[in-house]
C-alpha positions, 0 to 999 in steps of 0.5 A: 500499500505503498502508493496510497496517500496517508489519510486520517479522520476525525470529528470537531464540535462546532465550537471547535472550529475557532481552534481549527482555524488558528492551527491552520493559521500556522500553515501557508494556505494555498486554496480554499474551495466551497461546496454548497447544495449536494449536486453543485460543483466546488467554487473558490471560496472566500480568501479568508478562512474565517469566513469559510469556516463561519459559513460552514457553521452556520450551515450556509455550505456543506463543506470546505477543502483547505489546501496548505503547506506544512512543514515542506508538505502539502495537506488537503483538509475536508470539513463537511458539515454534520448535524451538530459537528464537523467531519474533518478528513485529512490527506497528505497530497502527493504533488508538494509544489502545485495547487490545484485548479478549480477542475481538480476540486471536490 
């Protein structure tokens, strides 16, 4: 299974989103994508992570995908809104140098 990327997942309470934002403040954010309706395509989000997380917490969007660099590696965090929590799926990306285009979004 050497060819598969590292993936982990967990859950955050809505009240923990501020701590999540603070942790991502220690990274270099490359891209934020938003997911609205179930059949809608992802779109580039606001340049501000705080705005994106607020929209997720308020239920205005269904998911956020954040691509960022941390200690030389590119990571992708997908945050999915659930009833009273947010599921976080973290994946280490293979290509550390290239942010994706809109067509690569989730």
